[in-house]
C-alpha positions in Angstrom: 16.2 -7.2 18.7 18.0 -5.9 15.6 18.5 -2.2 14.8 15.6 -1.9 12.4 13.2 -3.3 15.0 14.6 -1.0 17.6 14.1 2.0 15.4 10.6 1.1 14.5 9.7 0.5 18.1 11.1 4.0 19.0 9.2 5.6 16.1 6.0 3.8 17.0 6.3 5.0 20.7 5.8 8.6 19.6 2.4 9.1 18.2 3.2 12.5 16.8 6.6 11.3 15.4 10.2 11.6 16.6 12.9 13.9 15.3 15.7 12.0 13.5 18.4 13.8 15.6 16.6 12.3 18.7 16.1 8.9 17.2 19.8 8.1 16.7 20.6 9.2 20.2 17.9 7.1 21.8 18.8 4.1 19.6 22.4 4.6 20.6 23.7 4.4 17.0 25.7 6.9 15.0 23.8 9.5 12.9 25.0 8.2 9.5 23.8 4.6 10.2 20.5 6.0 11.5 20.1 8.0 8.2 20.7 4.9 6.1 18.2 2.9 8.1 15.6 5.7 8.0 16.0 6.0 4.2 15.5 2.2 3.9 12.4 2.2 6.1 11.0 5.1 4.2 11.6 3.4 0.9 9.8 0.3 2.2 6.8 2.5 3.1 7.1 1.8 6.9 7.8 5.4 7.9 7.4 8.9 6.5 9.9 11.8 6.9 9.0 15.5 6.9 11.6 18.3 7.0 11.7 20.0 10.4 13.5 23.0 11.7 14.2 23.4 15.4 16.4 26.2 16.9 18.0 26.9 13.6 19.0 23.2 13.0 17.4 21.1 10.3 16.3 17.6 10.9 13.4 15.3 10.0 10.2 14.4 11.8 9.7 10.7 11.4 6.4 9.0 11.7 5.3 5.4 11.5 3.0 4.6 8.7 0.5 1.8 9.0 0.7 -0.2 5.8 -2.9 -0.8 4.8 -3.6 -4.0 3.1 -5.3 -3.7 -0.3 -8.6 -5.4 -0.2 -8.7 -8.7 -2.1 -10.2 -8.2 -5.6 -13.4 -10.0 -6.2 -13.5 -11.1 -9.8 -16.5 -13.4 -9.2 -18.8 -10.6 -10.4 -17.0 -10.7 -13.8 -17.2 -14.5 -14.1 -19.6 -17.3 -14.9 -17.9 -20.4 -13.4 -14.4 -20.0 -14.8 -15.3 -17.8 -17.7 -14.6 -14.0 -17.5 -17.1 -11.5 -19.0 -16.2 -10.9 -22.6 -16.1 -7.2 -21.8 -13.1 -7.7 -19.6 -10.2 -6.3 -21.6 -12.4 -5.9 -24.7 -11.2 -3.0 -26.9 -14.2 -3.0 -29.2 -16.6 -0.1 -29.1 -19.8 -2.0 -29.6 -23.4 -1.5 -28.6 -24.0 -3.9 -25.7 -27.4 -4.8 -26.9 -25.9 -6.1 -30.2 -22.8 -7.8 -28.8 -23.0 -11.5 -29.4 -20.2 -12.5 -26.9 -21.9 -10.4 -24.2 -25.3 -11.8 -25.0 -24.0 -15.4 -24.7 -22.3 -14.6 -21.5 -25.5 -13.0 -20.0 -27.4 -16.2 -21.0 -24.8 -18.1 -19.1 -25.5 -16.0 -16.1 -29.2 -16.9 -16.3 -28.3 -20.6 -16.6 -25.8 -20.4 -13.7 -28.5 -18.7 -11.5 -31.1 -21.4 -12.2 -28.7 -24.2 -10.9 
């Protein structure tokens, strides 16, 4: 197990978070190396750090952050077969009832639905 995995495992083991000054001691690494690793993990979005004071000394409370997957975008509603809606990316300020490209696209929807 490498140091990064070890740190993440220690951070995950504490639901309310772990103080950075405890983390480097439990991981058995020096504080400066721990600081660099924590900064890297925070930059990657794997952890969060909050300033924390305890007994007059300043440290950080470190928490694991679950990275949530973005839902896949469903562009099928904007398409007929392989053709995007003409409104996708359109910069014209038109009246939809009088837009020829939109009307043709809507007729394509009707044809696609009758297949």
